[in-house]
C-alpha positions as CSV (number, residue, x, y, z in Angstrom):
1,M,21.7,36.5,-11.2
2,S,18.1,36.5,-12.6
3,E,15.0,36.1,-10.9
4,E,13.6,33.7,-13.4
5,F,17.2,31.6,-13.0
6,I,16.4,31.8,-9.1
7,R,13.4,30.3,-9.1
8,E,14.1,27.6,-11.6
9,V,17.0,26.2,-8.9
10,D,14.8,26.6,-6.4
11,E,12.1,24.5,-7.9
12,D,15.0,22.5,-8.5
13,L,15.9,21.8,-5.5
14,R,12.6,21.4,-4.1
15,H,11.3,18.6,-6.4
16,K,14.4,17.0,-5.1
17,Q,13.6,17.1,-1.7
18,L,10.2,16.1,-2.0
19,T,11.7,13.1,-4.3
20,N,13.6,12.4,-1.5
21,I,11.0,12.5,1.2
22,W,8.8,10.3,-1.3
23,K,11.5,7.5,-1.4
24,K,12.0,7.2,2.3
25,Y,7.7,7.3,2.5
26,G,7.4,4.7,0.3
27,S,9.8,2.6,1.5
28,Y,8.9,2.9,5.6
29,L,5.0,2.2,3.4
30,I,5.6,-1.0,2.0
31,A,7.3,-2.6,5.3
32,F,4.6,-1.5,7.0
33,L,2.6,-2.7,4.8
34,V,4.4,-6.5,4.4
35,G,4.8,-6.6,8.1
36,T,1.1,-6.1,9.0
37,V,-0.1,-8.5,6.5
38,L,2.5,-11.2,7.8
39,F,1.5,-10.4,11.1
40,V,-2.6,-10.2,10.7
41,A,-2.5,-13.1,8.5
42,G,-0.9,-15.2,10.7
43,N,-3.1,-15.1,13.2
44,V,-6.1,-15.3,11.3
45,T,-5.2,-18.8,10.5
46,L,-5.6,-20.0,13.8
47,K,-9.2,-20.0,13.9
48,N,-10.4,-23.1,13.4
49,Y,-10.0,-24.7,10.5
50,N,-10.2,-28.7,9.8
51,E,-6.4,-29.6,10.4
52,S,-6.1,-31.7,7.1
53,Q,-7.2,-29.0,5.3
54,Y,-5.3,-26.3,7.4
55,N,-1.9,-28.5,6.9
56,K,-2.8,-29.4,2.9
57,V,-2.9,-25.1,2.5
58,A,0.5,-24.7,4.4
59,N,2.1,-26.9,2.6
60,E,1.1,-25.7,-0.8
61,Y,1.9,-22.1,0.3
62,S,5.3,-23.8,1.8
63,K,5.9,-24.7,-1.6
64,A,5.3,-21.5,-3.4
65,M,7.7,-19.6,-1.2
66,A,10.4,-22.2,-2.6
67,S,9.5,-21.5,-5.9
68,A,10.1,-17.9,-5.6
69,K,13.5,-18.0,-3.5
70,A,13.9,-20.3,-6.5
71,N,13.2,-17.7,-9.2
72,D,10.6,-20.1,-10.2
73,T,7.4,-17.0,-10.5
74,D,5.8,-18.8,-13.3
75,A,5.1,-21.9,-10.8
76,A,4.7,-19.5,-7.4
77,L,2.2,-17.7,-9.7
78,K,0.3,-20.6,-10.1
79,M,-0.1,-21.7,-6.9
80,L,-0.7,-18.6,-5.2
81,Q,-3.4,-17.9,-7.7
82,K,-5.0,-21.1,-6.6
83,L,-4.0,-20.4,-3.3
84,S,-6.0,-17.2,-3.1
85,D,-9.0,-19.0,-3.7
86,E,-9.0,-21.0,-0.6
87,D,-11.1,-20.1,2.0
88,V,-8.6,-20.9,4.8
89,S,-8.5,-16.8,5.6
90,G,-4.8,-16.3,6.7
91,Y,-3.7,-17.8,3.4
92,Q,-6.1,-16.0,1.2
93,I,-4.5,-13.1,2.4
94,L,-1.1,-14.4,2.5
95,A,-1.0,-15.9,-1.5
96,A,-2.9,-12.6,-3.0
97,F,-0.2,-10.3,-1.3
98,K,2.9,-12.3,-2.1
99,Q,1.3,-13.1,-5.9
100,A,0.9,-9.4,-6.1
101,D,4.4,-8.8,-4.8
102,I,5.6,-11.2,-7.5
103,D,3.2,-9.0,-10.3
104,L,5.4,-6.3,-9.1
105,E,8.9,-7.7,-9.3
106,K,7.8,-8.2,-13.0
107,G,7.2,-5.1,-13.6
108,D,3.6,-5.8,-14.0
109,S,1.6,-3.1,-11.2
110,D,-1.7,-3.7,-13.4
111,K,-1.8,-7.0,-12.8
112,A,-0.6,-6.4,-8.9
113,A,-3.1,-3.4,-8.4
114,S,-5.9,-6.4,-10.3
115,V,-5.0,-9.2,-7.8
116,L,-5.4,-6.5,-4.7
117,G,-8.7,-5.5,-6.0
118,K,-9.8,-8.8,-5.9
119,L,-9.0,-9.5,-2.2
120,S,-10.1,-5.9,-1.2
121,D,-14.1,-7.0,-2.9
122,A,-13.9,-10.2,-1.0
123,A,-16.5,-10.6,1.1
124,D,-15.4,-13.4,3.1
125,V,-12.4,-11.7,3.8
126,D,-12.4,-9.5,7.3
127,K,-12.9,-5.7,6.3
128,V,-9.8,-4.7,7.7
129,Y,-7.9,-7.1,4.8
130,R,-10.0,-5.4,2.6
131,D,-9.0,-2.5,3.1
132,L,-5.4,-2.7,3.3
133,A,-5.7,-4.5,-0.2
134,R,-6.8,-1.4,-1.3
135,L,-4.4,0.6,-0.1
136,K,-1.7,-1.0,-1.7
137,A,-3.2,-1.4,-4.7
138,A,-3.8,2.9,-4.9
139,M,0.0,2.9,-3.7
140,I,0.9,0.7,-6.6
141,L,-0.8,2.4,-9.0
142,S,-0.3,6.4,-7.9
143,D,2.0,7.3,-10.7
144,T,-0.2,6.1,-12.8
145,L,-3.4,7.2,-12.4
146,S,-5.1,10.9,-11.5
147,Y,-5.1,12.1,-8.5
148,D,-9.4,12.5,-8.5
149,E,-9.1,8.4,-9.1
150,I,-6.7,7.7,-6.3
151,K,-8.5,10.0,-4.5
152,A,-12.0,7.6,-5.6
153,R,-10.1,4.7,-4.3
154,L,-8.7,6.0,-1.2
155,A,-12.0,7.6,0.2
156,P,-13.4,4.9,2.3
157,L,-10.3,4.6,3.9
158,T,-9.9,7.9,4.8
159,I,-13.2,8.3,7.0
160,E,-13.3,8.6,11.0
161,G,-12.6,5.2,12.2
162,N,-10.5,3.4,9.6
163,I,-7.5,2.3,11.3
164,W,-5.9,3.1,7.6
165,K,-6.7,6.5,7.6
166,N,-3.6,8.1,8.0
167,M,-1.6,6.1,5.9
168,A,-4.8,6.9,3.3
169,K,-4.3,10.5,3.8
170,E,-0.7,10.5,3.5
171,L,-0.7,8.5,0.1
172,L,-3.8,10.9,-0.6
173,A,-1.4,14.3,-0.1
174,M,1.5,12.8,-2.0
175,A,-1.1,11.9,-4.6
176,A,-2.0,15.7,-4.7
177,L,1.9,16.6,-5.1
178,N,2.1,14.3,-7.6
179,S,-0.7,16.0,-9.8
180,G,0.8,19.8,-8.7
181,N,-1.9,20.3,-6.9
182,G,0.2,21.7,-3.9
183,E,-2.8,23.4,-2.0
184,E,-4.9,19.9,-1.6
185,A,-1.4,18.1,-0.3
186,K,-0.9,20.9,2.2
187,R,-5.1,20.7,3.5
188,L,-4.2,17.2,4.0
189,L,-1.1,17.4,5.5
190,T,-2.5,20.0,8.2
191,E,-5.6,17.5,8.8
192,L,-2.7,15.1,9.8
193,E,-0.7,17.5,11.8
194,E,-3.9,18.3,14.0
195,D,-5.3,15.0,14.3
196,L,-5.2,14.7,18.0
197,E,-5.5,10.6,17.7
198,A,-2.7,10.8,14.5
199,P,1.1,9.2,16.0
200,A,3.9,11.4,16.5
201,D,5.5,9.6,13.3
202,V,2.5,10.4,11.4
203,K,2.3,14.3,12.4
204,S,6.2,14.3,12.0
205,R,6.2,13.3,8.4
206,A,3.5,15.4,7.7
207,K,5.1,18.7,8.8
208,D,8.3,17.8,6.9
209,F,6.3,17.5,4.2
210,K,4.4,20.9,4.7
211,S,7.7,22.7,5.0
212,V,9.1,21.8,1.3
213,I,6.2,22.3,-0.4
214,E,5.9,25.9,1.6
C-alpha cells in the first residue's frame, strides 16, 4: 500500500471529521442566535413606547408570523420589511432576523445577509444587536466569501470586551479551515483554548477542532 494512498485516505477521513464538526457547530450557532434574538428583542420591547403604537406593531408581527407559518412567504416578507423600518426596537430586530431566515429558506443568502447588514448599520439599534446581525451575516456568507472578506467583517467583533468575541473567533477559525489556512485556524483555536475568560464549552470545541487539524 503506497504512502500516497494512505495520505489520501487520511485526508479524506480528516475532511469528513471537519465536515461533521462544522455541521455540529453550525447547528449550535444557529440555535444560539435564534434563542438570543428572541430573548433580548423580547425584553427590548418592554421599553416605554406609546401603547397603541406597540399594540399595532405587535399585531402586524403576529400577522407576519401567521403568513410565514402558512407558507405565504411573499406576504410575510412584505410585512416584515415594513416592520424592520419601525422604531419599536424589539420588533425592528425580530422582524429583520425573521426576514433573513425566510430569505435563507428561499435560498437567497445574499438577500438574507443584506437584511442583516442593514440592521448592523442601524444607528438607532443597540450595538450588541447590531454586532449579532453582523455575526450571523458573516456566518451566512462564510461559504461564499474569501477568508480575508470574512475576517474584515468579523474584525470588530473579535476585539477584547465584545460580547460576541468567542463566537466570532470560532467562525473565523472555520472560515480559515474552509480556505485551507490550517495554521491560521490553529492560531485562533489556540487563542480560544488559552483564553482564561472563555467558557468551558468554547474551550472544548476549540480543542476538538485542533485535534482534527493536527
